[in-house]
TIPATOR-301037 format. One record per residue: residue number from 1; residue in three letters; x, y, z of N, C-alpha, C, O in turn. Coordinates in Angstrom, 3 decimals. Layout:
BEGIN
   pos   code     n_east    n_north       n_up    ca_east   ca_north      ca_up     c_east    c_north       c_up     o_east    o_north       o_up
   NUM    ala          X          Y          Z          X          Y          Z          X          Y          Z          X          Y          Z
...
END
This chain:
BEGIN
   pos   code     n_east    n_north       n_up    ca_east   ca_north      ca_up     c_east    c_north       c_up     o_east    o_north       o_up
     1    met    109.446      1.550    195.263    110.548      1.902    194.361    111.333      3.037    194.917    112.562      3.031    194.853
     2    gln    110.623      4.071    195.495    111.359      5.177    196.009    112.173      4.788    197.214    113.250      5.330    197.460
     3    gly    111.628      3.810    197.989    112.277      3.364    199.207    113.627      2.647    198.901    114.596      2.754    199.652
     4    thr    113.636      1.917    197.767    114.869      1.197    197.451    115.910      2.077    196.608    117.110      1.803    196.597
     5    ser    115.399      3.073    195.957    116.241      3.959    195.145    116.978      4.987    195.994    118.064      5.431    195.622
     6    ala    116.416      5.358    197.096    117.108      6.239    198.023    118.344      5.658    198.663    119.377      6.328    198.668
     7    pro    118.308      4.452    199.204    119.614      3.879    199.690    120.612      3.702    198.625    121.807      3.933    198.808
     8    ala    120.110      3.284    197.489    121.110      3.075    196.293    121.752      4.465    195.900    122.934      4.538    195.564
     9    ala    121.010      5.438    195.952    121.547      6.781    195.547    122.557      7.201    196.606    123.623      7.706    196.253
    10    arg    122.244      7.001    197.971    123.228      7.335    198.977    124.433      6.512    198.881    125.542      7.020    199.046
    11    gly    124.270      5.204    198.609    125.446      4.332    198.443    126.358      4.781    197.272    127.586      4.725    197.340
    12    ser    125.672      5.231    196.195    126.443      5.680    195.078    127.231      6.974    195.382    128.353      7.208    194.931
    13    ala    126.528      7.788    196.191    127.202      9.165    196.559    128.402      8.888    197.488    129.432      9.552    197.367
    14    ile    128.285      7.958    198.373    129.371      7.569    199.277    130.563      6.966    198.500    131.730      7.224    198.795
    15    ala    130.191      6.125    197.464    131.238      5.525    196.670    132.016      6.543    195.864    133.237      6.451    195.738
    16    val    131.276      7.545    195.302    131.848      8.571    194.526    132.850      9.376    195.370    133.844      9.853    194.821
    17    arg    132.634      9.539    196.637    133.469     10.264    197.617    134.622      9.429    197.993    135.754      9.910    198.054
    18    leu    134.361      8.145    198.258    135.378      7.282    198.887    136.343      6.698    197.927    137.513      6.533    198.272
    19    ile    135.918      6.368    196.715    136.874      5.747    195.743    138.021      6.600    195.384    139.134      6.080    195.317
    20    pro    137.853      7.940    195.130    138.989      8.759    194.807    140.002      8.814    195.951    141.212      8.841    195.726
    21    val    139.492      8.830    197.168    140.448      8.810    198.380    141.244      7.513    198.387    142.461      7.542    198.567
    22    leu    140.585      6.383    198.195    141.209      5.040    198.188    142.206      4.976    197.054    143.294      4.438    197.261
    23    leu    141.920      5.479    195.888    142.846      5.547    194.758    144.050      6.371    195.042    145.162      5.995    194.671
    24    ser    143.860      7.510    195.704    144.991      8.392    196.052    145.912      7.699    197.066    147.137      7.795    196.987
    25    ile    145.283      6.998    198.019    146.055      6.237    199.003    146.874      5.150    198.350    148.058      4.971    198.635
    26    ala    146.203      4.422    197.455    146.840      3.293    196.726    148.053      3.809    195.925    149.109      3.177    195.899
    27    phe    147.870      4.998    195.258    148.964      5.500    194.472    150.122      5.921    195.336    151.277      5.684    194.982
    28    ala    149.824      6.576    196.529    150.845      6.972    197.440    151.658      5.764    197.975    152.884      5.812    198.069
    29    leu    150.924      4.680    198.323    151.552      3.431    198.798    152.408      2.797    197.747    153.511      2.342    198.048
    30    leu    151.934      2.749    196.500    152.762      2.091    195.476    154.066      2.952    195.279    155.142      2.389    195.074
    31    cys    153.966      4.250    195.339    155.113      5.069    195.166    156.098      4.947    196.373    157.302      4.751    196.206
    32    ala    155.537      5.069    197.546    156.348      5.094    198.778    157.018      3.739    199.006    158.184      3.694    199.397
    33    thr    156.297      2.623    198.769    156.944      1.350    198.988    157.920      0.917    197.938    158.820      0.120    198.202
    34    ser    157.751      1.426    196.768    158.735      1.061    195.666    159.990      1.975    195.659    161.053      1.545    195.212
    35    leu    159.878      3.180    196.130    161.037      4.130    196.046    162.142      3.670    196.944    163.300      3.982    196.667
    36    thr    161.863      2.945    198.008    162.953      2.432    198.839    163.789      1.329    198.188    164.909      1.033    198.604
    37    arg    163.200      0.739    197.159    163.940     -0.315    196.378    164.584      0.191    195.123    165.251     -0.568    194.421
    38    lys    164.407      1.424    194.829    164.950      2.035    193.661    166.326      2.742    193.950    166.457      3.621    194.801
    39    ser    167.302      2.280    193.177    168.613      2.969    193.410    168.616      4.354    192.790    167.765      4.662    191.955
    40    ala    169.538      5.170    193.180    169.575      6.573    192.649    169.811      6.543    191.177    170.592      5.758    190.638
    41    thr    169.066      7.475    190.529    169.245      7.626    189.075    170.302      8.759    188.927    170.739      9.386    189.892
    42    tyr    170.691      8.976    187.583    171.748      9.897    187.296    171.259     11.347    187.688    172.037     12.146    188.206
    43    asp    169.990     11.644    187.431    169.592     13.031    187.611    169.444     13.384    189.098    169.385     14.552    189.482
    44    glu    169.388     12.330    189.912    169.232     12.538    191.359    170.526     12.953    192.182    170.494     13.062    193.408
    45    tyr    171.571     13.159    191.487    172.767     13.733    192.168    172.515     15.083    192.623    173.297     15.573    193.437
    46    leu    171.441     15.802    192.167    171.124     17.114    192.619    170.390     17.054    193.985    169.827     18.069    194.396
    47    val    170.375     15.991    194.647    169.731     15.906    195.980    170.262     16.974    196.946    171.466     17.147    197.139
    48    gly    169.320     17.655    197.520    169.695     18.720    198.514    170.171     19.968    197.908    170.642     20.835    198.644
    49    ile    170.093     20.156    196.583    170.590     21.341    195.979    169.805     22.609    196.344    170.291     23.738    196.271
    50    gly    168.536     22.332    196.747    167.645     23.412    197.179    168.125     24.174    198.433    167.635     25.260    198.744
    51    thr    169.110     23.562    199.149    169.583     24.252    200.339    170.792     25.109    199.986    171.295     25.844    200.836
    52    arg    171.270     25.024    198.736    172.393     25.844    198.308    172.114     26.323    196.823    172.743     25.824    195.890
    53    leu    171.246     27.210    196.649    170.878     27.679    195.320    171.971     28.437    194.623    171.883     28.731    193.430
    54    ser    173.048     28.766    195.408    174.237     29.482    194.697    175.170     28.439    194.084    176.148     28.812    193.436
    55    ala    174.897     27.130    194.269    175.772     26.147    193.696    175.594     26.197    192.103    174.516     26.508    191.598
    56    pro    176.658     25.890    191.394    176.597     25.995    189.903    175.488     25.073    189.315    174.878     25.426    188.305
    57    glu    175.235     23.944    189.913    174.231     23.005    189.382    172.868     23.529    189.665    171.926     23.033    189.046
    58    ala    172.664     24.447    190.502    171.271     24.941    190.860    170.627     25.593    189.683    169.405     25.740    189.713
    59    ile    171.324     26.009    188.626    170.799     26.741    187.539    170.216     25.734    186.465    169.559     26.137    185.505
    60    phe    170.488     24.448    186.678    170.000     23.456    185.659    168.487     23.436    185.540    167.956     23.151    184.466
    61    his    167.786     23.732    186.621    166.339     23.788    186.598    165.864     24.936    187.452    166.586     25.347    188.360
    62    pro    164.705     25.467    187.213    164.098     26.490    188.111    163.985     25.892    189.531    164.007     24.671    189.687
    63    pro    163.869     26.712    190.522    164.094     26.229    191.919    162.999     25.450    192.620    163.241     24.851    193.668
    64    leu    161.743     25.449    192.034    160.599     24.936    192.845    160.844     23.534    193.294    160.871     23.275    194.498
    65    ser    161.030     22.586    192.352    161.194     21.157    192.798    162.417     20.932    193.600    162.410     20.018    194.425
    66    ser    163.512     21.703    193.435    164.708     21.608    194.168    164.433     21.985    195.643    164.835     21.289    196.576
    67    val    163.747     23.091    195.796    163.418     23.592    197.174    162.502     22.563    197.901    162.689     22.274    199.083
    68    val    161.550     22.046    197.185    160.543     21.108    197.813    161.239     19.837    198.228    161.019     19.363    199.343
    69    his    162.102     19.241    197.348    162.722     17.993    197.743    163.786     18.178    198.760    164.231     17.215    199.385
    70    ser    164.211     19.412    198.945    165.298     19.692    199.960    164.704     20.076    201.377    165.460     20.366    202.304
    71    leu    163.360     20.069    201.513    162.845     20.434    202.754    163.268     19.598    203.928    163.395     20.141    205.025
    72    pro    163.497     18.294    203.772    164.088     17.501    204.898    165.391     18.076    205.368    165.655     18.077    206.570
    73    phe    166.213     18.563    204.480    167.533     19.089    204.765    167.427     20.484    205.398    168.258     20.876    206.218
    74    leu    166.396     21.213    204.999    166.194     22.576    205.466    165.564     22.461    206.952    165.779     23.334    207.793
    75    leu    164.837     21.416    207.191    164.073     21.370    208.479    164.711     20.459    209.507    164.571     20.746    210.696
    76    trp    165.433     19.332    209.134    165.874     18.410    210.048    167.411     18.155    209.913    168.122     18.230    210.915
    77    trp    167.912     17.866    208.729    169.233     17.440    208.654    170.041     18.610    207.892    169.652     19.068    206.818
    78    glu    171.136     19.021    208.518    171.931     20.032    207.896    173.111     19.331    207.161    173.813     18.476    207.701
    79    ile    173.266     19.760    205.906    174.313     19.148    205.060    175.643     19.845    205.471    175.689     21.074    205.411
    80    pro    176.683     19.165    205.868    177.931     19.700    206.262    178.565     20.625    205.225    178.615     20.339    204.028
    81    glu    179.036     21.723    205.744    179.582     22.789    204.837    180.736     22.161    203.949    180.934     22.583    202.810
    82    ala    181.438     21.212    204.463    182.633     20.687    203.758    182.145     19.996    202.424    182.849     19.983    201.414
    83    ile    180.966     19.457    202.484    180.457     18.775    201.252    180.292     19.752    200.070    180.537     19.399    198.916
    84    trp    179.883     20.954    200.380    179.692     21.946    199.270    181.011     22.368    198.646    180.996     22.940    197.556
    85    asp    182.146     22.119    199.273    183.373     22.432    198.724    183.701     21.487    197.572    184.544     21.838    196.747
    86    glu    183.104     20.343    197.470    183.313     19.429    196.472    182.911     20.016    195.066    181.743     20.362    194.887
    87    pro    183.809     20.133    194.106    183.481     20.856    192.812    182.622     19.984    191.870    181.906     20.519    191.023
    88    his    182.688     18.678    192.010    181.927     17.827    191.092    180.526     17.489    191.716    180.425     16.931    192.808
    89    gly    179.505     17.845    190.986    178.152     17.616    191.457    177.791     16.239    191.737    177.109     15.943    192.718
    90    gln    178.256     15.333    190.849    177.923     13.847    191.041    178.463     13.312    192.338    177.814     12.600    193.104
    91    val    179.748     13.727    192.531    180.419     13.233    193.755    179.792     13.792    194.950    179.608     13.098    195.950
    92    arg    179.437     15.091    194.878    178.777     15.791    196.031    177.460     15.133    196.397    177.135     15.004    197.577
    93    gly    176.664     14.696    195.346    175.453     14.092    195.589    175.654     12.728    196.269    174.929     12.364    197.195
    94    gln    176.612     12.023    195.804    176.896     10.692    196.496    177.331     10.893    197.986    177.047     10.052    198.839
    95    gln    177.991     11.970    198.257    178.417     12.238    199.611    177.221     12.561    200.470    177.128     12.150    201.627
    96    ile    176.324     13.292    199.889    175.114     13.647    200.687    174.243     12.422    200.936    173.694     12.310    202.033
    97    val    174.084     11.526    200.025    173.334     10.271    200.169    174.064      9.442    201.201    173.409      8.793    202.017
    98    ala    175.374      9.428    201.211    176.159      8.582    202.102    176.173      9.131    203.508    176.765      8.487    204.375
    99    leu    175.564     10.282    203.813    175.573     10.790    205.221    174.866      9.789    206.146    175.109      9.759    207.353
   100    arg    173.963      8.950    205.536    173.378      7.925    206.376    173.508      6.604    205.504    173.383      6.598    204.279
   101    ser    173.759      5.549    206.238    173.979      4.265    205.513    172.748      3.580    205.086    172.841      2.543    204.429
   102    asp    171.519      4.107    205.426    170.357      3.383    205.121    169.580      4.106    203.930    168.416      3.792    203.679
   103    asp    170.210      5.012    203.257    169.650      5.740    202.056    168.404      6.561    202.470    167.595      6.920    201.615
   104    trp    168.256      6.844    203.724    167.175      7.665    204.150    167.313      9.110    203.653    166.286      9.763    203.465
   105    met    168.519      9.649    203.430    168.613     11.016    202.893    167.960     11.033    201.536    167.211     11.952    201.206
   106    leu    168.248     10.003    200.740    167.707     10.072    199.312    166.190      9.820    199.412    165.420     10.527    198.762
   107    asn    165.742      8.834    200.208    164.293      8.495    200.273    163.495      9.626    200.849    162.366      9.860    200.418
   108    ala    164.076     10.385    201.876    163.272     11.427    202.400    163.034     12.594    201.359    161.988     13.243    201.320
   109    ala    164.098     12.790    200.530    163.972     13.815    199.525    162.914     13.358    198.482    162.124     14.162    197.988
   110    arg    162.927     12.085    198.177    161.977     11.524    197.195    160.472     11.688    197.739    159.543     12.079    197.032
   111    leu    160.365     11.345    199.054    159.023     11.464    199.601    158.471     12.933    199.626    157.264     13.176    199.611
   112    ser    159.419     13.862    199.664    159.016     15.250    199.767    158.352     15.736    198.430    157.547     16.667    198.434
   113    leu    158.711     15.086    197.305    158.037     15.362    196.010    156.848     14.528    195.683    156.176     14.738    194.674
   114    leu    156.583     13.558    196.557    155.415     12.650    196.300    154.079     13.385    196.247    153.224     13.028    195.437
   115    pro    153.868     14.435    197.111    152.603     15.153    197.037    152.312     15.778    195.581    151.156     15.974    195.205
   116    met    153.350     16.055    194.844    153.147     16.536    193.483    152.408     15.497    192.597    151.538     15.861    191.805
   117    gly    152.773     14.186    192.747    152.134     13.191    192.037    150.737     12.916    192.552    149.832     12.657    191.758
   118    ile    150.541     12.963    193.822    149.178     12.859    194.402    148.236     13.962    194.040    147.051     13.731    193.801
   119    gly    148.772     15.197    193.996    148.012     16.334    193.616    147.594     16.304    192.161    146.500     16.751    191.816
   120    leu    148.489     15.759    191.271    148.153     15.667    189.886    146.945     14.666    189.682    146.057     14.880    188.858
   121    gly    146.986     13.640    190.442    145.871     12.674    190.353    144.493     13.357    190.659    143.499     13.116    189.974
   122    trp    144.484     14.193    191.689    143.235     14.870    192.076    142.805     15.949    191.017    141.619     16.209    190.816
   123    val    143.817     16.549    190.366    143.492     17.438    189.260    142.875     16.729    188.101    141.922     17.225    187.501
   124    val    143.418     15.535    187.759    142.863     14.707    186.667    141.450     14.304    187.009    140.569     14.364    186.152
   125    phe    141.211     13.897    188.236    139.857     13.544    188.746    138.940     14.671    188.593    137.866     14.508    188.014
   126    ala    139.300     15.836    189.085    138.376     17.038    189.128    138.023     17.467    187.735    136.851     17.751    187.489
   127    trp    139.002     17.542    186.742    138.781     17.977    185.477    137.846     16.941    184.697    136.882     17.332    184.039
   128    ala    138.178     15.661    184.807    137.434     14.677    184.149    136.033     14.585    184.724    135.087     14.321    183.982
   129    arg    135.870     14.795    186.029    134.460     14.802    186.562    133.652     15.922    186.075    132.459     15.741    185.828
   130    arg    134.270     17.196    185.899    133.491     18.245    185.307    133.083     17.967    183.887    132.013     18.387    183.446
   131    leu    133.939     17.254    183.157    133.618     16.958    181.728    132.651     15.824    181.518    131.740     15.910    180.695
   132    tyr    132.856     14.742    182.280    132.221     13.455    182.075    131.421     12.915    183.283    130.885     11.809    183.215
   133    gly    131.340     13.661    184.347    130.591     13.196    185.498    131.497     12.516    186.478    132.701     12.384    186.256
   134    ser    130.896     12.077    187.582    131.686     11.583    188.774    132.426     10.305    188.347    133.620     10.148    188.604
   135    trp    131.679      9.388    187.681    132.345      8.074    187.257    133.328      8.238    186.241    134.298      7.482    186.211
   136    gly    133.170      9.196    185.360    134.246      9.533    184.385    135.537     10.034    185.128    136.654      9.679    184.753
   137    gly    135.345     10.844    186.156    136.521     11.270    186.935    137.144     10.151    187.641    138.372     10.113    187.724
   138    ile    136.410      9.230    188.161    136.965      8.009    188.846    137.724      7.163    187.855    138.841      6.736    188.147
   139    leu    137.161      6.908    186.702    137.893      6.131    185.604    139.238      6.811    185.282    140.277      6.158    185.179
   140    ala    139.178      8.157    185.127    140.473      8.844    184.717    141.466      8.757    185.877    142.664      8.599    185.643
   141    met    140.985      8.859    187.138    141.931      8.835    188.216    142.456      7.393    188.381    143.608      7.203    188.772
   142    thr    141.629      6.388    188.091    142.114      4.989    188.163    143.240      4.765    187.170    144.297      4.230    187.502
   143    leu    142.990      5.175    185.991    144.046      4.962    184.917    145.315      5.731    185.369    146.418      5.205    185.219
   144    tyr    145.194      6.890    185.885    146.317      7.681    186.416    147.077      6.992    187.523    148.305      6.903    187.493
   145    ser    146.314      6.490    188.531    146.917      5.983    189.768    147.697      4.755    189.536    148.621      4.483    190.302
   146    phe    147.394      3.971    188.517    148.011      2.707    188.333    148.890      2.716    186.987    149.233      1.663    186.449
   147    asp    149.210      3.919    186.510    149.999      4.024    185.309    151.453      3.839    185.711    151.941      4.607    186.540
   148    pro    152.175      2.855    185.164    153.554      2.609    185.489    154.494      3.769    185.317    155.399      3.967    186.128
   149    gly    154.294      4.533    184.278    155.100      5.690    183.995    154.985      6.715    184.989    155.991      7.256    185.447
   150    val    153.748      7.040    185.376    153.510      8.038    186.419    154.152      7.601    187.705    154.863      8.385    188.333
   151    ile    153.923      6.368    188.121    154.420      5.910    189.416    155.996      5.924    189.410    156.637      6.249    190.409
   152    ala    156.570      5.555    188.235    158.065      5.571    188.101    158.641      6.991    188.387    159.648      7.140    189.079
   153    his    157.977      8.002    187.838    158.527      9.334    187.910    158.096     10.078    189.202    158.800     10.976    189.664
   154    ala    156.987      9.713    189.752    156.490     10.362    190.986    157.382     10.093    192.177    157.288     10.807    193.176
   155    arg    158.256      9.078    192.112    159.025      8.726    193.267    160.522      9.171    193.067    161.406      8.733    193.803
   156    leu    160.770     10.044    192.060    162.136     10.452    191.844    162.382     11.875    192.140    161.413     12.634    192.137
   157    ile    163.594     12.343    192.403    163.935     13.674    192.603    164.226     14.397    191.268    165.358     14.775    190.969
   158    thr    163.197     14.558    190.524    163.286     15.225    189.230    162.117     16.231    189.149    161.123     16.118    189.866
   159    pro    162.277     17.212    188.251    161.222     18.243    188.157    160.080     17.771    187.257    159.143     18.543    187.052
   160    asp    160.093     16.627    186.739    159.074     16.218    185.727    157.637     16.186    186.216    156.746     16.742    185.573
   161    leu    157.400     15.516    187.389    156.076     15.534    187.940    155.572     16.843    188.459    154.370     17.109    188.449
   162    thr    156.549     17.719    188.946    156.205     19.070    189.373    155.792     19.852    188.085    154.781     20.555    188.120
   163    leu    156.490     19.759    187.033    156.004     20.390    185.792    154.677     19.855    185.274    153.807     20.602    184.827
   164    ser    154.554     18.528    185.352    153.257     17.972    184.925    152.086     18.469    185.700    151.039     18.797    185.144
   165    leu    152.277     18.523    187.036    151.185     19.037    187.878    150.813     20.470    187.568    149.628     20.760    187.405
   166    phe    151.779     21.392    187.477    151.480     22.733    187.248    151.066     23.026    185.785    150.357     23.999    185.530
   167    ser    151.492     22.214    184.861    151.067     22.411    183.455    149.574     22.020    183.407    148.766     22.768    182.856
   168    val    149.208     20.883    183.966    147.841     20.513    183.867    146.896     21.443    184.737    145.736     21.667    184.390
   169    leu    147.420     21.933    185.808    146.705     22.899    186.662    146.477     24.253    185.860    145.418     24.877    185.929
   170    thr    147.563     24.649    185.094    147.397     25.876    184.338    146.406     25.750    183.211    145.614     26.661    182.972
   171    ala    146.440     24.605    182.497    145.456     24.418    181.433    144.006     24.352    182.010    143.058     24.898    181.445
   172    trp    143.895     23.632    183.197    142.576     23.483    183.780    142.083     24.860    184.223    140.916     25.162    183.970
   173    arg    142.879     25.720    184.866    142.415     26.972    185.324    142.115     27.963    184.194    141.239     28.819    184.321
   174    leu    142.848     27.835    183.099    142.582     28.651    181.923    141.334     28.243    181.241    140.630     29.077    180.671
   175    trp    141.025     26.930    181.284    139.810     26.435    180.800    138.604     26.968    181.607    137.578     27.371    181.059
   176    arg    138.798     26.942    182.969    137.770     27.525    183.757    137.669     29.040    183.568    136.577     29.601    183.663
   177    leu    138.758     29.686    183.312    138.741     31.178    183.094    137.968     31.502    181.850    137.201     32.464    181.805
   178    ala    138.180     30.676    180.822    137.451     30.922    179.590    135.954     30.780    179.705    135.173     31.496    179.079
   179    ala    135.574     29.779    180.572    134.123     29.556    180.764    133.489     30.523    181.776    132.317     30.890    181.684
   180    glu    134.337     30.917    182.756    133.806     31.818    183.826    134.815     32.906    184.076    135.553     32.847    185.059
   181    pro    134.867     33.858    183.247    135.850     35.049    183.444    135.563     35.660    184.851    134.428     35.738    185.322
   182    gly    136.642     36.065    185.447    136.518     36.691    186.726    137.867     36.890    187.425    138.865     36.333    186.967
   183    ala    137.935     37.661    188.512    139.180     37.945    189.125    139.711     36.724    189.747    140.914     36.479    189.673
   184    arg    138.855     35.907    190.384    139.384     34.699    191.097    140.008     33.695    190.103    141.065     33.124    190.372
   185    asn    139.373     33.502    189.013    139.934     32.498    187.979    141.170     33.100    187.394    142.112     32.351    187.139
   186    arg    141.258     34.389    187.154    142.463     35.011    186.645    143.624     34.841    187.602    144.743     34.512    187.206
   187    leu    143.329     35.076    188.877    144.368     34.893    189.901    144.896     33.463    190.026    146.101     33.239    190.141
   188    leu    143.975     32.506    190.001    144.344     31.127    190.134    145.138     30.668    188.840    146.121     29.934    188.943
   189    ala    144.697     31.107    187.681    145.447     30.800    186.496    146.823     31.343    186.455    147.755     30.694    185.979
   190    gly    146.960     32.574    186.967    148.289     33.176    187.045    149.165     32.493    187.993    150.349     32.319    187.706
   191    leu    148.650     32.074    189.155    149.464     31.399    190.127    149.919     29.993    189.611    151.045     29.551    189.839
   192    cys    149.012     29.357    188.935    149.394     28.055    188.400    150.457     28.225    187.216    151.396     27.436    187.116
   193    ala    150.286     29.203    186.395    151.266     29.499    185.373    152.589     29.794    185.961    153.608     29.324    185.455
   194    gly    152.621     30.564    187.025    153.869     30.822    187.763    154.541     29.598    188.271    155.750     29.433    188.110
   195    gly    153.777     28.731    188.885    154.264     27.417    189.294    154.810     26.603    188.191    155.832     25.937    188.355
   196    met    154.159     26.633    187.057    154.615     25.911    185.897    156.000     26.458    185.413    156.896     25.683    185.081
   197    leu    156.135     27.723    185.387    157.446     28.351    184.886    158.523     28.154    185.953    159.708     28.175    185.620
   198    leu    158.168     27.970    187.180    159.174     27.710    188.179    159.568     26.201    188.315    160.406     25.842    189.141
   199    ser    158.934     25.337    187.476    159.183     23.931    187.580    160.300     23.487    186.706    161.190     22.755    187.137
   200    lys    160.262     23.937    185.435    161.232     23.473    184.428    161.255     24.498    183.285    160.259     25.130    182.934
   201    tyr    162.442     24.607    182.746    162.609     25.684    181.630    161.746     25.315    180.428    161.301     26.211    179.711
   202    thr    161.498     24.056    180.185    160.713     23.644    178.986    159.245     24.115    179.148    158.503     24.054    178.167
   203    ala    158.796     24.571    180.311    157.475     25.133    180.453    157.267     26.325    179.533    156.140     26.619    179.134
   204    leu    158.338     27.002    179.201    158.205     28.180    178.321    157.632     27.797    176.929    157.024     28.608    176.232
   205    leu    157.860     26.524    176.574    157.284     26.103    175.245    155.709     25.945    175.350    155.013     25.937    174.334
   206    leu    155.212     25.828    176.549    153.744     25.706    176.626    152.993     27.029    176.465    151.805     27.032    176.141
   207    leu    153.669     28.134    176.686    152.943     29.380    176.570    152.513     29.640    175.156    151.337     29.955    174.969
   208    pro    153.354     29.540    174.119    152.865     29.706    172.772    151.874     28.607    172.316    151.004     28.835    171.476
   209    ile    152.042     27.432    172.898    151.172     26.339    172.484    149.757     26.603    173.005    148.785     26.360    172.289
   210    leu    149.627     27.093    174.234    148.317     27.447    174.712    147.664     28.641    173.940    146.447     28.674    173.756
   211    leu    148.508     29.621    173.495    147.992     30.671    172.775    147.449     30.252    171.424    146.345     30.623    171.025
   212    val    148.304     29.425    170.698    148.038     28.931    169.330    146.742     28.131    169.462    145.849     28.247    168.624
   213    thr    146.645     27.331    170.502    145.494     26.442    170.723    144.195     27.267    170.816    143.166     26.907    170.245
   214    asp    144.283     28.390    171.560    143.126     29.199    171.720    142.688     29.922    170.407    141.505     29.963    170.068
   215    val    143.676     30.479    169.700    143.429     31.123    168.408    142.821     30.166    167.396    141.852     30.500    166.715
   216    thr    143.429     28.913    167.299    142.989     27.926    166.373    141.576     27.498    166.648    140.756     27.385    165.737
   217    ala    141.292     27.255    167.927    139.936     26.783    168.315    138.937     27.802    168.002    137.850     27.386    167.601
   218    gln    139.112     29.087    168.115    138.147     30.047    167.845    137.779     30.012    166.400    136.615     30.220    166.057
   219    his    138.792     29.740    165.477    138.478     29.709    164.049    137.751     28.371    163.724    136.778     28.359    162.970
   220    val    138.237     27.253    164.303    137.683     25.955    164.058    136.181     25.911    164.522    135.296     25.356    163.872
   221    glu    135.997     26.543    165.692    134.621     26.465    166.309    133.616     27.093    165.393    132.495     26.590    165.322
   222    ser    133.932     28.177    164.670    133.070     28.867    163.805    132.720     28.064    162.579    131.688     28.315    161.955
   223    val    133.553     27.096    162.210    133.359     26.306    161.066    132.819     24.926    161.324    131.982     24.435    160.565
   224    thr    133.277     24.293    162.375    132.917     22.861    162.646    132.002     22.849    163.956    132.466     23.144    165.057
   225    pro    130.761     22.511    163.771    129.841     22.571    164.971    130.301     21.559    166.050    129.997     21.749    167.228
   226    ala    131.031     20.486    165.665    131.410     19.478    166.647    132.292     20.111    167.765    132.289     19.658    168.910
   227    phe    133.016     21.137    167.399    133.910     21.738    168.313    133.253     22.600    169.382    133.888     23.115    170.302
   228    arg    131.890     22.731    169.195    131.202     23.523    170.186    130.804     22.688    171.458    130.420     23.263    172.477
   229    ala    130.903     21.348    171.380    130.626     20.527    172.475    131.671     20.839    173.575    132.862     20.942    173.280
   230    pro    131.226     20.987    174.830    132.201     21.273    175.918    133.276     20.281    176.124    134.351     20.689    176.562
   231    ser    133.113     19.004    175.856    134.086     18.071    176.045    135.214     18.087    175.044    136.284     17.543    175.320
   232    val    135.016     18.677    173.918    136.000     18.757    172.851    136.298     20.150    172.402    136.912     20.351    171.354
   233    asn    135.867     21.138    173.191    136.001     22.546    172.805    137.360     23.004    173.216    137.577     23.337    174.381
   234    phe    138.281     23.032    172.293    139.664     23.484    172.585    139.692     24.937    172.991    140.637     25.352    173.662
   235    arg    138.728     25.716    172.630    138.764     27.130    173.040    138.745     27.229    174.540    139.380     28.131    175.088
   236    tyr    138.063     26.366    175.225    137.966     26.460    176.621    139.265     26.037    177.265    139.482     26.362    178.432
   237    cys    140.119     25.350    176.593    141.366     24.841    177.240    142.365     25.976    177.413    143.392     25.768    178.060
   238    ser    142.122     27.154    176.875    143.107     28.239    177.050    142.389     29.586    177.050    141.716     29.920    176.074
   239    gly    142.517     30.354    178.107    142.051     31.708    178.119    143.211     32.716    178.052    143.053     33.860    178.479
   240    val    144.328     32.319    177.542    145.506     33.071    177.583    145.387     34.377    176.740    145.777     35.456    177.187
   241    lys    144.839     34.241    175.517    144.661     35.527    174.778    143.754     36.485    175.421    143.998     37.692    175.415
   242    arg    142.639     35.944    176.015    141.670     36.855    176.705    142.320     37.500    177.917    142.126     38.685    178.191
   243    thr    143.118     36.672    178.658    143.758     37.177    179.870    144.792     38.274    179.537    144.837     39.312    180.197
   244    val    145.619     38.028    178.507    146.591     39.051    178.115    145.851     40.318    177.588    146.292     41.434    177.862
   245    ala    144.791     40.162    176.875    144.127     41.340    176.345    143.577     42.220    177.529    143.414     43.431    177.378
   246    arg    143.308     41.604    178.660    142.773     42.368    179.776    143.948     42.978    180.567    143.730     43.670    181.562
END
């Protein structure tokens, strides 16, 4: 019995390590192969805006996603100065995309933001694994990797997936901070919250939500024993009040 159980345990351990990698690759391929067939959306006229943060349209969103998707223009292709003289942002975006006839300008910017979607999948896996075990993490990552809505937004030049990544990261790190207070977790939670606020202005709405969640959970926990279970303990989802008090 022990002789047969050892190889099975090793096989299961290999599968637990390999399957998330394969899921991440599948997600990346689905996004990368489909973005080349997707025409530009209205919001994507801001392509390359991260190279000119003084432009009027640069204030529409915080700069993080704009700078990330503009990396190809910062590193390889320089946008001609004459294009920035165009006063209408939509026309300017069309001119930038038209710098090459094969849509590579648009697709390169889209690919630059793809790591945000990939990273969010790994955060989903890590958090679910801690709550429900390795196979629970794999199930959560599978649902994420093949979700049509996630795939649709992960391939666009918009701040939505960047906000989603740092919002979930912030909640996860605050959850870890509540369970394991310490300088390292406080630093990581602060960095993630900073990334969240640099992603989209609507991230400001999440700060009071996290605080209210923490306060509410502390009262509910004292009344309802079910809320003491780690998997449903809302108090662990936010260490904001504790962090601010320190």
